[in-house]
FIMAR-414513 format. One record per residue (C-alpha): residue number from 1; x, y, z. Coordinates in pm, 1 decimal, padded with zeros to 6 digits, always signed. Example, Ala and Ser with C-alpha at 12.3 -4.5 7.8 and 13.67 -1.06 7.14 Angstrom:
BEGIN
+-----+----------+----------+----------+
|   n |       xx |       yy |       zz |
+-----+----------+----------+----------+
|   1 | +01230.0 | -00450.0 | +00780.0 |
|   2 | +01367.0 | -00106.0 | +00714.0 |
+-----+----------+----------+----------+
***
This chain:
BEGIN
+-----+----------+----------+----------+
|   n |       xx |       yy |       zz |
+-----+----------+----------+----------+
|   1 | +12794.5 | +11586.2 | +08118.5 |
|   2 | +12423.6 | +11653.0 | +08043.7 |
|   3 | +12172.1 | +11665.3 | +08342.7 |
|   4 | +11803.7 | +11619.3 | +08294.4 |
|   5 | +11743.9 | +12028.0 | +08430.2 |
|   6 | +11341.4 | +11982.8 | +08249.8 |
|   7 | +11322.4 | +11706.5 | +08480.3 |
|   8 | +11521.3 | +11832.2 | +08795.1 |
|   9 | +11319.9 | +12172.2 | +08820.7 |
|  10 | +10958.6 | +11951.0 | +08733.5 |
|  11 | +10994.9 | +11730.5 | +09060.5 |
|  12 | +11168.4 | +12046.0 | +09237.4 |
|  13 | +10869.1 | +12251.0 | +09182.4 |
|  14 | +10672.7 | +11926.9 | +09259.8 |
|  15 | +10813.7 | +11954.0 | +09576.3 |
|  16 | +10740.9 | +12290.0 | +09628.9 |
|  17 | +10354.7 | +12251.6 | +09548.2 |
|  18 | +10348.5 | +11978.3 | +09795.8 |
|  19 | +10516.5 | +12217.4 | +10067.1 |
|  20 | +10308.5 | +12502.0 | +10014.4 |
|  21 | +09946.1 | +12357.3 | +09993.7 |
|  22 | +10077.7 | +12137.9 | +10387.6 |
|  23 | +10189.1 | +12534.7 | +10453.8 |
|  24 | +09882.3 | +12679.0 | +10364.6 |
|  25 | +09676.8 | +12434.4 | +10497.3 |
|  26 | +09762.2 | +12422.0 | +10834.5 |
|  27 | +09856.2 | +12831.8 | +10848.8 |
|  28 | +09568.5 | +12919.1 | +10687.5 |
|  29 | +09323.6 | +12622.4 | +10747.3 |
|  30 | +09335.3 | +12511.3 | +11096.7 |
|  31 | +09435.9 | +12890.3 | +11240.1 |
|  32 | +09132.9 | +13047.9 | +11020.2 |
|  33 | +08898.7 | +12835.1 | +10788.0 |
|  34 | +08868.4 | +12566.4 | +11018.6 |
|  35 | +08916.4 | +12684.7 | +11390.3 |
|  36 | +08533.5 | +12681.0 | +11508.5 |
|  37 | +08582.9 | +12268.3 | +11445.0 |
|  38 | +08898.8 | +12261.3 | +11570.7 |
|  39 | +08832.6 | +12406.7 | +11920.5 |
|  40 | +08599.5 | +12141.1 | +11965.4 |
|  41 | +08931.5 | +11952.5 | +12081.5 |
|  42 | +09177.0 | +12045.6 | +12314.0 |
|  43 | +09525.0 | +11981.9 | +12384.6 |
|  44 | +09733.2 | +12125.5 | +12689.7 |
|  45 | +09383.4 | +12242.2 | +12779.8 |
|  46 | +09391.6 | +12492.5 | +12518.5 |
|  47 | +09144.1 | +12480.3 | +12222.0 |
|  48 | +09304.2 | +12286.8 | +11904.8 |
|  49 | +09251.6 | +12570.3 | +11689.7 |
|  50 | +09395.7 | +12806.9 | +11953.3 |
|  51 | +09734.1 | +12586.2 | +11911.3 |
|  52 | +09723.9 | +12559.1 | +11603.5 |
|  53 | +09710.7 | +12931.9 | +11564.7 |
|  54 | +09987.9 | +12993.3 | +11761.6 |
|  55 | +10249.3 | +12670.7 | +11841.3 |
|  56 | +10127.6 | +12402.1 | +11607.2 |
|  57 | +10186.5 | +12558.6 | +11294.6 |
|  58 | +10524.4 | +12626.4 | +11403.4 |
|  59 | +10615.0 | +12276.6 | +11526.1 |
|  60 | +10471.0 | +12154.5 | +11136.6 |
|  61 | +10712.8 | +12431.5 | +10968.0 |
|  62 | +11043.2 | +12335.5 | +11146.2 |
|  63 | +10887.5 | +11973.6 | +11067.5 |
|  64 | +10789.1 | +12118.1 | +10704.0 |
|  65 | +11216.7 | +12256.3 | +10668.4 |
|  66 | +11335.7 | +11925.8 | +10734.8 |
|  67 | +11164.4 | +11706.7 | +10503.7 |
|  68 | +11235.1 | +11941.6 | +10207.3 |
|  69 | +11620.3 | +11924.6 | +10306.7 |
|  70 | +11567.3 | +11505.7 | +10299.2 |
|  71 | +11368.2 | +11506.7 | +09969.1 |
|  72 | +11588.7 | +11781.4 | +09794.3 |
|  73 | +11875.9 | +11573.9 | +09897.3 |
|  74 | +11726.9 | +11256.7 | +09735.1 |
|  75 | +11641.7 | +11530.5 | +09450.1 |
|  76 | +11970.5 | +11609.0 | +09394.0 |
|  77 | +12106.8 | +11285.8 | +09371.5 |
|  78 | +11863.2 | +11104.6 | +09161.5 |
|  79 | +11936.8 | +11355.4 | +08882.9 |
|  80 | +12301.3 | +11385.1 | +09002.3 |
|  81 | +12331.0 | +11746.7 | +09076.1 |
|  82 | +12430.9 | +11604.9 | +09458.1 |
|  83 | +12742.8 | +11849.7 | +09590.6 |
|  84 | +12985.7 | +11705.4 | +09668.0 |
+-----+----------+----------+----------+
***
């Protein structure tokens, strides 16, 4: 059976692009670039920019892992290349 490998990789690279943009925005953006803006707000007694740089980014990264696995399973099913 012939699969649409070009479409599969296009969908996969699209998902990876979205994940990398979110990763960059959270790690570099929230923790470094916009830290002064986020530090106006507090979470658990700590400035939000500090919290993102030290703990918040980790929560986002873990959520990204689960989101990636879910979306890749959907892509695999759509292109009929899922594991059995």
